[in-house]
C-alpha positions as CSV (number, residue, x, y, z in Angstrom):
1,M,120.8,-146.1,53.1
2,S,118.6,-147.3,55.9
3,N,117.3,-150.9,56.4
4,T,113.7,-149.8,55.9
5,F,112.0,-148.7,52.7
6,F,110.1,-145.8,54.3
7,E,110.3,-143.2,57.0
8,Y,107.1,-141.4,58.1
9,T,107.7,-137.7,58.9
10,S,105.4,-134.7,59.1
11,G,102.5,-136.3,57.2
12,F,104.6,-137.6,54.3
13,T,105.8,-141.1,53.5
14,K,109.4,-141.1,52.4
15,I,110.0,-143.8,49.8
16,D,113.4,-145.3,49.1
17,N,114.6,-144.7,45.5
18,E,114.9,-148.4,45.0
19,V,111.1,-148.7,45.0
20,F,111.0,-146.5,41.9
21,Y,113.4,-148.8,40.0
22,L,110.3,-151.2,39.9
23,Q,108.6,-148.7,37.6
24,S,110.6,-149.9,34.6
25,T,109.7,-153.5,35.3
26,L,105.9,-153.1,35.9
27,S,103.1,-151.8,33.8
28,A,101.7,-148.4,34.7
29,S,98.6,-150.0,36.2
30,A,100.7,-152.5,38.3
31,F,103.0,-149.7,39.5
32,S,100.1,-147.5,40.4
33,L,98.6,-150.4,42.4
34,F,101.9,-151.1,44.1
35,I,102.3,-147.5,45.2
36,R,98.7,-147.5,46.6
37,I,99.3,-150.8,48.5
38,Y,102.7,-149.5,49.7
39,R,101.1,-146.3,51.0
40,A,98.2,-148.2,52.7
41,T,100.6,-150.5,54.5
42,Q,104.1,-149.0,55.0
43,G,102.8,-145.4,55.0
44,Y,100.7,-146.2,58.1
45,G,103.4,-148.3,59.7
46,V,101.7,-151.7,59.3
47,A,103.2,-154.7,57.6
48,V,100.0,-156.5,56.7
49,K,96.6,-155.0,55.8
50,A,93.6,-156.5,54.1
51,L,92.7,-154.4,51.0
52,S,89.6,-155.2,49.0
53,N,89.6,-155.2,45.2
54,A,86.8,-152.6,45.4
55,Y,89.0,-150.3,47.5
56,L,91.9,-150.7,45.1
57,Q,89.6,-149.9,42.1
58,K,88.3,-146.8,43.8
59,T,91.6,-145.4,44.9
60,T,93.5,-146.1,41.7
61,N,90.6,-145.4,39.3
62,L,91.2,-148.7,37.6
63,S,88.7,-151.2,36.4
64,K,88.1,-154.5,38.1
65,N,89.8,-156.5,35.3
66,T,92.8,-154.1,35.3
67,V,93.2,-154.4,39.1
68,T,93.0,-158.2,38.9
69,K,95.6,-158.4,36.1
70,A,97.9,-155.9,37.8
71,I,97.8,-157.9,41.1
72,K,98.9,-161.0,39.1
73,E,101.9,-159.1,37.6
């Protein structure tokens, strides 16, 4: 296994299987949010990126309250 969680190749983001082990510890909303944030950062090769609550609501199709609760998880 490599030292990184992802590898960007041919328009796809490869995600290490360890990331999916989080799925059992997070709610469906929190995992959906995690994957969106992961894609927006690691998928584009950046470690830090400002993402607004409105952007996360739009891209995950979750309500404002649900996004806020999922972030706190």
